[in-house]
Structure formats: structure tokens, C-alpha cells
C-alpha positions in Angstrom: 0.0 0.0 0.0 2.8 2.4 0.8 4.2 2.0 -2.8 0.8 3.0 -4.3 0.5 5.9 -1.9 3.9 7.0 -3.1 2.9 6.5 -6.8 -0.2 8.8 -6.2 -3.1 6.4 -6.6 -4.0 6.0 -2.9 -4.8 9.7 -2.4 -8.2 11.3 -1.8 -7.5 13.6 -4.8 -7.1 10.6 -7.1 -9.8 8.2 -6.0 -12.4 10.5 -4.2 -12.3 9.1 -0.7 -9.9 9.3 2.3 -8.1 6.6 4.2 -10.6 6.8 7.2 -10.6 3.6 9.3 -7.7 2.3 7.1 -9.9 2.0 4.1 -6.9 1.9 1.7 -5.2 -1.0 3.6 -8.5 -2.9 3.6 -9.0 -2.6 -0.2 -5.4 -3.6 -1.0 -5.6 -6.6 1.4 -8.7 -7.8 -0.2 -7.4 -7.3 -3.8 -4.2 -9.1 -3.0 -5.9 -12.0 -1.3 -8.5 -12.5 -4.1 -5.7 -12.5 -6.7 -3.5 -14.8 -4.8 -6.3 -17.2 -4.3 -7.3 -16.7 -7.9 -10.9 -16.7 -6.9 -13.5 -13.9 -6.9 -16.2 -16.2 -5.7 -14.7 -16.6 -2.2 -16.5 -14.5 0.5 -13.4 -12.6 1.6 -14.4 -11.2 4.9 -12.1 -9.8 7.7 -11.5 -13.3 9.1 -10.3 -14.5 5.7 -7.9 -11.6 5.2 -6.5 -11.9 8.7 -6.1 -15.6 8.6 -4.4 -15.5 5.3 -1.9 -12.9 6.4 -1.1 -14.8 9.5 -0.5 -18.0 7.5 1.3 -16.8 4.4 3.4 -14.0 3.0 2.3 -12.5 -0.3 4.8 -13.2 -3.2 6.9 -10.2 -4.2 5.8 -10.9 -7.9 2.0 -10.4 -6.9 2.9 -7.2 -5.0 4.7 -5.9 -8.0 1.8 -6.8 -10.3 -0.8 -5.0 -8.2 1.5 -2.0 -8.0 1.7 -2.0 -11.8 -2.1 -2.3 -12.1 -2.4 0.6 -9.7 -0.2 2.7 -11.8 -2.1 1.7 -15.0 -5.3 2.7 -13.3 -3.8 6.0 -12.2 -3.0 6.7 -15.9 -6.7 6.0 -16.7 -7.7 8.4 -13.9 -5.5 11.2 -15.3 -6.5 10.5 -19.0 -9.3 13.1 -19.1 -7.9 16.4 -20.2 -11.1 18.2 -19.0 -10.2 17.4 -15.4 -13.3 15.5 -14.5 -12.7 13.5 -11.3 -13.6 9.9 -10.9 -15.0 9.1 -7.5 -14.6 5.6 -6.4 -15.8 3.8 -3.3 -14.1 0.8 -1.7 -16.1 -1.7 -3.8 -15.5 0.0 -7.1 -11.8 0.7 -6.5 -11.4 -2.9 -5.6 -13.1 -4.1 -8.8 -11.1 -1.8 -10.9 -7.8 -2.9 -9.4 -8.7 -6.6 -9.8 -9.9 -6.1 -13.3 -6.9 -4.0 -14.4 -4.6 -6.7 -13.0 -6.2 -9.7 -14.8 -7.0 -7.8 -18.0 -3.3 -6.7 -18.2 -2.3 -10.3 -17.8 -4.5 -11.4 -20.7 -4.4 -8.4 -23.0 -1.2 -6.6 -22.1 -2.9 -3.3 -21.1 -6.2 -1.6 -20.7 -7.5 0.4 -23.6 -6.7 4.2 -23.2 -9.7 6.1 -22.0 -11.6 3.1 -20.8 -12.3 4.4 -17.2 -13.2 7.8 -18.3 -15.7 6.7 -21.0 -17.3 4.1 -18.7 -17.7 6.7 -15.9 -18.9 9.3 -18.3 -21.6 6.9 -19.6 -22.5 5.9 -16.1 -22.9 9.5 -15.0 -25.1 10.3 -17.9 -27.4 7.4 -17.1 -27.5 8.5 -13.4 -28.5 12.0 -14.5 -31.4 10.5 -16.6 -30.0 10.4 -20.1 -31.8 7.7 -22.0 -29.8 4.6 -23.1 -30.7 5.4 -26.7 -28.8 8.6 -26.5 -25.5 6.9 -25.5 -23.1 5.9 -28.2 -23.4 2.2 -27.5 -25.7 -0.7 -28.0 -28.7 -0.7 -25.7 -27.6 -3.7 -23.7 -24.3 -2.0 -22.8 -26.3 0.7 -21.1 -28.1 -2.0 -19.2 -24.7 -3.4 -18.1 -23.7 0.0 -16.8 -26.9 0.1 -14.8 -26.1 -3.3 -13.3 -22.6 -2.1 -12.3 -24.1 1.1 -10.9 -26.7 -0.7 -8.9 -24.1 -3.0 -7.5 -21.6 -0.2 -6.8 -22.9 0.6 -3.4 -22.9 -3.0 -2.1 -20.4 -4.1 0.5 -16.9 -5.3 -0.7 -17.7 -8.7 0.8 -20.9 -9.2 -1.4 -19.8 -11.9 -3.8 -22.5 -11.5 -6.4 -21.8 -7.8 -6.6 -18.0 -8.3 -7.0 -18.8 -10.8 -9.8 -21.3 -8.5 -11.6 -19.1 -5.5 -11.6 -16.2 -7.4 -12.9 -18.1 -9.1 -15.7 -19.8 -5.7 -16.6 -16.4 -4.1 -17.0 -15.2 -6.8 -19.3 -18.2 -6.9 -21.5 -18.1 -3.0 -21.8 -14.4 -3.4 -22.7 -15.1 -6.2 -25.2 -18.0 -4.4 -27.0 -16.7 -0.8 -27.1 -13.0 -1.3 -27.1 -12.5 -4.6 -28.9 -10.9 -6.7 -26.1 -11.0 -10.4 -26.8 -13.9 -12.5 -25.4 -13.2 -15.0 -22.8 -15.1 -18.0 -21.2 -18.0 -17.6 -23.7 -18.6 -13.9 -23.4 -18.9 -13.7 -27.2 -22.0 -15.9 -27.1 -23.3 -13.9 -24.2 -22.8 -10.6 -26.1 -24.6 -12.1 -29.1 -27.6 -13.1 -26.9 -27.7 -9.8 -25.2 -27.8 -8.0 -28.5 -31.1 -9.7 -29.3 -32.9 -9.9 -26.0 -35.3 -7.4 -24.4 -33.9 -4.8 -22.0 -35.6 -6.4 -19.0 -33.9 -9.7 -19.8 -30.3 -8.4 -19.6 -29.9 -8.7 -15.9 -31.2 -12.1 -15.7 -29.0 -13.3 -18.6 -25.9 -11.6 -17.0 -26.5 -13.4 -13.6 -27.3 -16.7 -15.3 -24.0 -16.4 -17.2 -22.2 -15.7 -14.0 -23.5 -18.9 -12.5 -23.2 -21.1 -15.6 -19.6 -20.0 -16.5 -18.4 -20.0 -12.9 -17.2 -16.5 -13.7 -14.4 -15.4 -11.4 -13.2 -18.9 -10.4 -10.4 -18.9 -11.3 -9.8 -15.2 -11.8 -9.2 -14.8 -15.6 -5.5 -15.0 -16.3 -4.7 -16.9 -13.2 
């Protein structure tokens, strides 16, 4: 965590919230444990984190990888020349760090401007902009809504962790051309033909049938 604080990511000006009650330590511990376990489907509560740290030491290679992901995310945060600030909470920062880590493993890097476009579209929807006015297929707007709905859930809520992670990948796949994994090409094909009110059910059915997050992609 100290390294990422030095790099500038773990700072309230960068992520939009402070380190009250050691929030930064908590997020980084959960990110590292999830990646070391290679499993987003495990309920990583305080007991799991504390037990893991008592029993094992995290590999230097993982720490370096998470630091690199943090720096890649910081580049995304600073991408917008208009100076719009991205405001994370614990759950969404955890999701972006995990996604940045595994997407970098598979694809080499995140597409430039991914975070800013995603958050811009998310803010427009929250402000009441109809999905039809976004520059994306209708089901992508529904994916953003799933992410937004699950953004306020606790960091230990497994279904929300999985939903946010999958929503980010599908958004990246459709709008930025990242390769499909674990059958997400078939899911995108189905979502492009189904009714808006069927999108959420289809996404959560896919999470279960594909065992999304176990293992973490790229593990």
C-alpha cells in the first residue's frame, strides 16, 4: 500500500475518498488475497484476510503486479484532459484494481480512456440520459446500470463483486475490442437480441453457468 501511496493512486484527490478507518489498507488486502487465491467467488471477509496474512506472505511478484495495475489505473484516472474527477468507493476501486490486473495479464494493457468513458456513460445514465442517446448498444447501457446498482454493495458481497467485474469486461469487449473469454462472445450475441428487461437475468445466469471469477481470468 505504501508504494501505491507514493505513486499517487491511494490519495483522496485521485480516488475520491480518504483513508478513514484504514480503508486503503482494507482494499489492498482484499485485492491481494483475491488475486493470490485466484478466486472472486470466495467470501473474503475480515477473518479470511486476517487468517491469510497470519499463515502466508504474499509473493513479491504479486505485489509488483498489483502496483503495476495501480499505476495503470492512475493513468486512466488522469486520462481526461477536461479534469473530471472519478469518485470511487471501496467496492468499485477494488473491482477496478482486480480487473486491471487480470485484463493486463491477458491483453497486455487496458485500452486508453476506458475508465473515463465508462464513468462518463455511467454518470449520464444516473442523470437521466436515455440509453438510446448513449453511443453504444442498448444492452451496454443495461450493463452499466447493473454495475451502478451493485456499486454501493459491501466489498464482501460476492454477487456484486462478480457482476461489476463481468460488466467491465463486457463493456471493454464491446466498445474497445478486447477479446472475449469464457464464452462472453456468445453472451454478447444473446444480449444484443434480448429485451432490456432480460439483460440482468442473462448476466447473472451467465455468472453462474460459466463460474465467472473462479479462477480469476489469467490466473
